[in-house]
C-alpha positions in Angstrom: 14.2 98.5 -137.2 17.6 97.0 -137.9 20.8 99.1 -138.0 21.0 98.6 -141.8 18.0 101.0 -142.1 18.4 103.0 -138.9 18.8 106.3 -140.7 16.3 105.6 -143.5 14.8 108.9 -144.7 17.0 111.0 -142.4 19.5 113.8 -143.1 22.6 114.4 -141.1 25.3 117.2 -141.0 28.8 116.2 -139.9 31.3 118.9 -139.1 34.9 118.0 -139.7 33.3 115.3 -141.8 36.0 114.9 -144.5 38.4 112.9 -142.3 38.8 111.1 -139.0 35.9 110.4 -136.7 33.6 112.6 -138.8 34.2 110.6 -142.0 33.7 107.3 -140.2 30.3 108.6 -138.9 29.3 109.7 -142.4 30.2 106.3 -143.8 28.0 104.5 -141.2 25.0 106.9 -141.6 25.1 106.3 -145.4 25.4 102.6 -144.9 22.3 102.7 -142.7 20.1 104.5 -145.2 20.7 108.2 -144.4 22.0 111.1 -146.4 24.9 113.2 -145.2 26.3 116.7 -145.7 29.9 117.1 -144.8 31.0 120.5 -143.4 34.8 120.9 -143.6 37.4 123.6 -144.4 39.7 121.3 -146.3 38.6 121.3 -149.9 40.9 118.5 -151.0 39.7 116.2 -148.3 36.1 117.1 -149.1 36.6 116.2 -152.7 38.1 112.9 -151.8 35.4 112.1 -149.3 32.5 112.9 -151.6 34.1 110.9 -154.4 34.3 107.9 -152.0 30.9 108.2 -150.4 28.7 108.7 -153.5 25.4 110.3 -154.4 23.8 110.6 -151.0 26.7 112.6 -149.7 27.1 116.3 -150.4 29.8 118.8 -149.2 29.9 122.3 -147.9 33.3 124.1 -147.6 32.8 126.0 -144.3 34.8 127.7 -141.6 32.9 126.8 -138.5 34.7 129.7 -136.6 32.9 132.2 -138.9 29.3 132.6 -137.7 28.1 134.0 -141.0 29.6 131.0 -142.9 27.8 128.7 -140.5 24.5 130.5 -141.2 25.1 130.3 -144.9 25.9 126.6 -144.8 22.9 125.8 -142.6 20.5 127.6 -145.0 22.2 125.9 -148.0 22.0 122.4 -146.5 18.4 122.8 -145.5 17.4 123.9 -148.9 19.3 121.0 -150.5 18.3 118.2 -148.2 15.2 119.3 -146.3 15.2 119.2 -142.5 18.4 118.5 -140.6 17.6 115.4 -138.4 21.1 115.0 -136.9 24.1 117.2 -136.2 27.4 115.7 -135.3 30.1 118.2 -134.4 33.5 116.7 -134.8 35.5 119.6 -136.2 38.4 120.5 -134.0 42.1 121.2 -133.6 44.6 119.9 -131.1 46.5 123.1 -130.6 50.0 123.7 -129.5 51.7 121.6 -126.8 53.1 124.0 -124.3 53.0 124.8 -120.6 50.3 127.2 -119.5 52.9 129.8 -118.5 54.3 129.7 -122.0 51.1 129.3 -124.0 50.7 131.9 -126.8 47.6 134.0 -126.4 47.0 133.9 -130.1 47.0 130.0 -130.1 44.7 129.9 -127.1 42.2 132.1 -129.0 42.5 130.0 -132.2 41.8 126.7 -130.4 38.8 128.2 -128.6 37.5 129.8 -131.8 37.3 126.4 -133.5 36.6 124.0 -130.7 34.2 126.0 -128.7 32.9 129.0 -130.7 32.5 127.1 -133.9 30.7 124.3 -132.2 28.4 126.9 -130.5 27.5 128.5 -133.8 26.6 125.1 -135.3 24.6 124.0 -132.2 22.8 127.3 -132.0 21.5 127.5 -135.5 20.7 123.9 -136.1 19.1 123.5 -132.7 16.8 126.4 -133.5 15.5 124.5 -136.6 15.2 121.2 -134.6 13.2 122.9 -131.8 10.8 124.4 -134.3 9.9 121.1 -135.8 10.0 119.1 -132.6 12.7 116.6 -133.4 16.5 116.4 -133.6 19.7 114.7 -132.5 22.9 116.6 -131.7 26.2 114.9 -130.8 29.2 117.0 -129.8 32.6 115.4 -129.8 34.5 116.4 -126.7 37.5 114.5 -125.2 38.6 112.8 -122.1 41.0 115.7 -121.8 38.0 117.9 -121.1 37.4 115.8 -117.9 40.9 115.2 -116.7 43.1 118.0 -118.2 46.2 116.9 -120.1 49.5 118.6 -119.2 50.9 120.8 -122.0 47.5 120.7 -123.6 45.7 123.4 -121.6 43.8 125.1 -124.5 42.6 121.7 -125.9 41.6 120.4 -122.5 39.8 123.6 -121.5 38.0 123.9 -124.8 36.8 120.3 -124.6 35.6 120.9 -121.0 33.6 123.9 -122.4 32.0 121.5 -125.0 30.7 119.3 -122.1 29.3 122.3 -120.3 27.5 123.6 -123.4 26.1 120.2 -124.2 24.7 119.8 -120.7 23.1 123.3 -120.9 21.6 122.8 -124.3 20.3 119.3 -123.5 18.4 120.7 -120.5 17.0 123.6 -122.6 15.6 121.2 -125.3 14.6 118.3 -123.1 10.9 118.8 -123.7 11.2 119.6 -127.4 12.0 116.2 -128.9 15.7 117.1 -129.3 18.5 115.3 -127.6 21.9 116.8 -127.1 24.8 114.5 -126.0 28.6 114.5 -125.9 31.2 111.8 -126.4 34.6 112.0 -124.6 37.0 109.8 -126.5 40.5 109.1 -125.3 43.0 109.2 -128.1 41.6 107.9 -131.4 43.8 107.1 -134.5 43.0 110.1 -136.6 44.9 112.8 -138.7 44.7 115.1 -135.7 47.6 113.2 -134.2 49.8 114.8 -136.7 49.3 118.1 -134.8 50.6 116.5 -131.5 54.1 116.0 -130.3 55.4 112.3 -130.1 56.0 112.8 -126.3 52.4 113.8 -125.8 51.1 110.9 -127.9 53.1 108.5 -125.7 51.7 110.2 -122.6 48.1 109.7 -123.8 48.7 106.1 -124.7 50.2 105.3 -121.3 47.0 106.5 -119.6 44.7 104.0 -121.4 44.3 100.6 -119.5 43.6 98.8 -122.8 47.1 100.0 -123.9 45.9 101.0 -127.4 44.2 103.9 -129.1 40.6 103.7 -130.2 39.5 103.4 -133.8 37.3 105.8 -135.8 34.9 102.9 -136.3 34.5 102.4 -132.6 33.8 106.1 -132.2 31.3 106.0 -135.0 29.4 103.1 -133.5 28.6 105.1 -130.3 28.0 108.4 -132.1 25.6 106.9 -134.6 23.5 105.5 -131.8 23.3 108.9 -130.1 22.4 110.4 -133.5 19.6 108.0 -134.2 15.9 107.7 -133.3 16.9 105.0 -130.8 18.4 107.6 -128.5 15.2 108.9 -127.0 15.8 109.2 -123.3 19.4 110.3 -123.0 20.2 114.0 -123.2 22.6 116.4 -121.6 24.8 113.4 -121.0 28.5 112.5 -121.6 29.4 109.1 -123.0 33.0 107.8 -122.5 35.0 106.1 -125.2 38.3 105.7 -123.4 39.5 102.2 -123.2 39.1 102.3 -119.4 40.8 105.6 -118.8 37.7 107.5 -117.7 37.3 107.6 -113.9 34.0 109.6 -113.8 
């Protein structure tokens, strides 16, 4: 099977799918024969994305940090598209740049509610459906910050480390059920999330990458779409780096 038909007959859900990495993943899955449902909170971006992507793309406005909203969207998506073959969780926020000793408790909770709790709600519900049918692919977007810990980005770093831990646990739990669960840990990718980050922190992140450039959403989508495809059949509970040489383990 060539990549032009890799997702033929398959249905994918992409959280944070109206922009950035999620949108690039959706474009590629559609180009390779699949259908996609975008889960995103930004209605304007959803409208723009669905207008661009066409008939095989549908949208659900959803707050992933609200478990009842995730349950509603899961049921609605399944009713509209049939089984969910792949779940790509790319929704996330960067959070405030501040020292740990100065970090606002409310901001810490907000970052975790979206980056960790929201991802958990999506994984939990969709994995349940996948296990019942004996097939599925889950890809969680973490970050190199979850491995190394970036200064002044403690909430983001800690939340992305939690994504790695959850992925490894769930991958082991579903290893005999035909469902793979993997994470990707990008270094900085050129996406709208950079607008949430201070220029000084952006410069710091670029200085850590041996290739001396940021990654592209297309490069991220290439790796994620392999992990979300039928081809990924013996990798689970694993972490795949996308760091331009930054990763050391």
